[in-house]
Each structure stands twice: as C-alpha cells, then as structure tokens.
C-alpha positions in Angstrom: 12.2 15.4 -5.3 9.4 13.4 -3.5 10.5 9.4 -3.7 8.6 6.0 -2.7 10.2 3.2 -2.0 8.8 -0.1 -1.2 10.1 -3.5 0.7 8.9 -6.3 2.4 8.2 -8.4 -0.8 8.6 -11.9 -1.6 7.8 -15.5 -1.8 5.1 -16.7 0.9 3.3 -19.5 1.1 -0.5 -19.5 0.9 -1.9 -18.7 4.4 1.5 -16.7 5.3 2.1 -13.3 6.2 4.2 -10.7 4.9 4.6 -6.9 5.9 5.2 -4.0 3.1 6.8 -1.2 3.9 7.0 2.0 2.2 9.6 5.2 2.9 8.2 8.6 1.5 11.3 11.4 1.1 11.3 14.6 0.0 8.5 15.2 1.5 6.9 14.5 5.4 5.1 11.4 5.7 2.2 13.8 7.6 1.8 15.7 4.6 -0.1 13.5 2.3 -2.5 10.6 2.8 -0.7 6.9 2.0 -2.0 4.2 -0.2 -1.0 0.3 -1.5 -2.1 -0.7 -5.0 -1.3 -3.8 -6.8 -1.0 -5.0 -10.3 -1.1 -8.7 -11.6 0.0 -9.6 -14.6 -2.5 -9.0 -17.2 -4.6 -6.7 -15.4 -5.1 -3.5 -14.3 -4.1 -1.5 -11.1 -6.4 -2.2 -7.8 -6.8 0.0 -5.1 -5.9 -1.8 -2.0 -6.0 0.1 1.2 -5.7 4.0 1.6 -4.7 5.8 4.9 -5.5 9.5 5.8 -2.5 11.7 7.4 -2.5 11.5 10.8 -4.1 7.1 10.4 -7.4 8.4 11.8 -8.6 6.6 9.0 -8.8 3.8 6.6 -10.0 2.2 3.5 -9.3 -1.4 2.2 -10.7 -2.8 -1.0 -13.1 -5.7 -0.4 -10.9 -8.5 -1.1 -8.8 -7.4 1.4 -10.8 -6.5 4.5 -10.3 -8.6 6.9 -6.8 -9.7 5.9 -4.7 -6.6 5.3 -3.6 -3.8 8.0 -2.4 -0.7 6.7 -0.6 1.5 9.3 1.9 4.7 9.2 4.7 5.8 11.3 4.7 9.3 10.6 7.9 9.8 12.8 9.5 7.2 10.5 7.9 8.7 7.1 6.9 5.1 6.6 3.6 3.4 5.9 3.0 -0.3 5.8 0.8 -3.1 5.3 0.3 -6.2 7.1 -0.6 -9.0 4.7 -2.1 -11.9 6.5 -3.8 -15.1 5.6 -2.3 -15.0 2.1 -3.8 -16.3 -1.0 -2.7 -17.0 -4.3 -4.7 -14.3 -6.0 -2.9 -12.2 -3.4 0.0 -12.5 -6.5 1.4 -8.6 -7.7 3.6 -6.2 -8.1 2.6 -3.7 -4.6 3.0 -0.5 -5.1 3.3 2.4 -2.5 1.3 6.2 -3.0 1.3 9.3 -2.4 -2.0 12.2 -2.4 -1.1 15.2 -0.8 -4.9 15.8 -1.1 -7.8 15.8 1.1 -8.4 12.8 2.6 -12.3 12.8 0.9 -10.2 13.6 -2.8 -7.7 10.4 -1.9 -10.9 8.1 -1.5 -13.2 9.3 -4.0 -10.5 7.6 -6.8 -8.6 10.8 -7.8 -5.2 10.1 -9.3 -2.3 9.7 -6.8 0.6 11.8 -7.2 3.6 10.1 -6.4 4.6 6.5 -6.6 7.1 3.9 -5.9 8.8 1.4 -8.2 7.1 -1.8 -6.6 7.7 -4.6 -4.5 7.4 -8.1 -5.6 4.7 -10.9 -4.1 4.3 -14.2 -4.9 2.0 -16.4 -3.2 2.3 -19.8 -3.7 0.0 -22.7 -3.3 
C-alpha cells in the first residue's frame, strides 16, 4: 500500500516561514514525480508545486513563485516544501501527492495517483 504522510504544518505569523515534509512508503520516492497542493475553506484544491523524479525539474504556481521552494531527498523518500514570506492567503490544508507517470504527464494536469491526508497551515495577520 502506497502511503504519503505530511508533517510540518502549524500556525505562523505573516512573513514567517514553515517547512512541510512528506514521506512516501510502499514505493520508492524516486519512482514518482512529487507535488504539493492546497485547499482553503470553500475553495477548490489548487496546485502549488511539483518536482521530477531526480529533482532536475520543478514547477510552481504563480502565486508562490519566489516564496516557496520544493525539493526532495530520495534517500529518505521525502519531499519538502519550504515556505517563506507567508501570507494570510496561504492558509489552507496542504496535501502531498505522487504521480508515477512521466514528467510531461504530471505537469500537463492529469490526475495524480496518490495523496496524503493533509497538514493544516494557518498564517495569522
């Protein structure tokens, strides 16, 4: 069974930073493209960032470019999302996702195969 487990969420003041972690089990991290999504109350889930199998390619939503950085450590089966200069509008449940397909398929928007339970990020003003 493939499982993704997120951690690192919490409450932070505007302008602060958080680092989210996602550990994949039941499958090697290097076998999948990895990504982060988020969903705020009353809103649809939205894409945040993605990273290819070896970390050579990344993709970010315009709303987080320059503030968030996605990275991965395949030896630890872990993907990270470093979030800096946080804003209240970043408040959401953040979900880790994995996709065993090609990088092109992943960034083209097709449905991701595996999802974590989510971790709450709350940015106060």
